[in-house]
C-alpha positions, -999 to +999 in steps of 0.1 A: -228-205+074-258-227+084-256-259+104-268-293+092-301-285+107-303-253+087-297-230+117-272-201+111-238-204+128-211-177+131-187-204+146-185-230+118-171-227+083-177-254+056-156-244+026-166-274+005-199-292+011-195-330+008-230-345+012-219-380+004-190-380+029-197-405+057-178-384+083-167-349+092-133-335+103-137-305+126-106-283+127-097-260+156-071-233+149-040-222+169-038-190+190-044-161+167-055-184+139-086-185+119-108-210+100-092-201+067-060-218+078-077-251+071-091-242+037-064-264+020-074-293+043-110-290+031-098-289-005-076-319-001-101-341+018-133-333-001-154-353-011-143-383+010-144-363+043-164-331+049-143-306+067-156-280+091-134-253+106-141-233+137-140-195+135-133-179+168-146-144+175-123-114+170-108-122+136-116-120+099-154-118+094-159-118+132-133-092+139-158-068+154-170-093+180-155-096+215-128-122+218-132-151+243-103-153+266-114-183+286-108-217+271-136-234+290-161-208+277-147-212+242-152-250+245-188-244+256-196-224+225-179-248+201-196-279+216-230-262+215-225-254+178-213-289+169-243-305+185-262-290+155-240-311+132-249-345+147-261-362+114-226-376+108-198-388+131-169-364+136-132-364+143-117-334+160-083-320+149-068-291+169-034-275+165-016-259+195-043-240+215-067-259+192-055-292+205-065-284+241-097-269+229-105-301+210-099-321+242-124-299+261-149-299+233-147-337+232-155-338+269-186-317+263-198-339+235-201-369+257-237-380+261-248-359+232-261-370+198-227-363+182-208-395+175-172-386+182-147-409+165-115-395+180-092-366+187-061-356+168-040-333+191-013-314+172+016-293+184+006-293+221+017-312+252-009-329+272-030-308+296-013-324+325+021-314+312+013-277+304+042-253+307+038-220+325+039-190+302+028-154+305+029-143+268-005-127+271+009-103+297+038-092+275+041-058+257+029-058+221+063-059+206+074-089+228+041-108+220+047-103+183+083-115+187+070-146+203+047-153+174+074-147+149+097-171+167+072-199+161+073-193+124+035-197+119+029-163+102+048-147+074+070-119+087+058-095+060+024-094+076+039-078+106+052-049+085+016-037+080+006-016+110-031-020+102-029-058+102-009-058+134-035-037+152-062-059+138-047-093+150-032-082+183-064-084+204-072-119+191-036-131+197-035-117+232-070-131+240-061-166+227-028-167+246-046-158+278-072-185+272-046-213+268-021-200+294-047-196+321-064-229+313-065-257+339-079-292+333-097-316+355-073-345+362-101-369+371-120-365+338-107-387+310-119-392+275-130-426+263-124-420+225-090-426+208-064-398+209-035-394+186-008-368+193+011-352+164+042-329+167+073-316+150+106-330+162+121-295+166+091-279+183+104-255+210+070-256+227+064-294+231+087-324+237+079-360+227+075-368+263+050-340+268+030-351+237+031-388+248+014-378+280-018-374+261-022-411+266-030-403+303-061-383+292-080-411+276-092-446+284-093-453+246-065-461+221-035-438+219-010-431+192+017-406+184+033-394+151+064-372+149+072-352+118+102-332+108+099-295+117+090-270+144+058-258+160+042-253+126+056-285+111+023-291+094+029-262+070+057-282+053+044-317+061+009-313+049+009-345+028+021-366+057-003-350+082-033-355+059-023-391+054-023-397+092-057-379+095-074-399+067-058-431+080-072-427+115-106-415+103-109-446+082-097-468+110-121-453+136-150-453+112-145-489+104-144-498+141-178-482+145-192-497+113-196-462+098-170-464+070-183-452+036 
């Protein structure tokens, strides 16, 4: 994939080009996730919004590359790549680990040429309310059991030993990145933030999600959907409605609506 400036990028996937779209949505996957998870989002929102998805090292077409197990380093890489896509304003959408990563990327985009409209933080409590976990230190079988419990991946995939061996390094690396992450409590965003979550998510409560308000001086909102940690799999229509609603609202506020 090449950036808006024509430079090659291993980090960014654009499944459907939308040259007439006034804004972009940048999607950041969950732990163990890949850019292709957001292919349906790109299909649904094109041509009104151009969707970019981040591809972390260590999976799919980047599976031979070394995983990045430090979230700050990961944010450095993603922010650097997004600065090559500064021709249109962007909104960041991150799920689970991707929500924290979106927050850190947003911090790094301040003062750059990238016009950031806002951050949509899904399926993750605020950085200040992070729970202590050590999944990345578990045995392989226990780590896989944890992933299955969150219902984000079809169980049949874990019946294939080759697939399991392929995804385990990325899973462990991502869990380490998010579980060892620490935020700067004195550094807030200025852009709007919206928290999204499932009402039966074992990994984040409404109180923990609402604490995202403490991480921005901008507008804050929260939407709760039926479902667990991967509520967005079954609530895609409602989630996309919230995404497009806020992109339109934030674009209008900056005079950039198409």
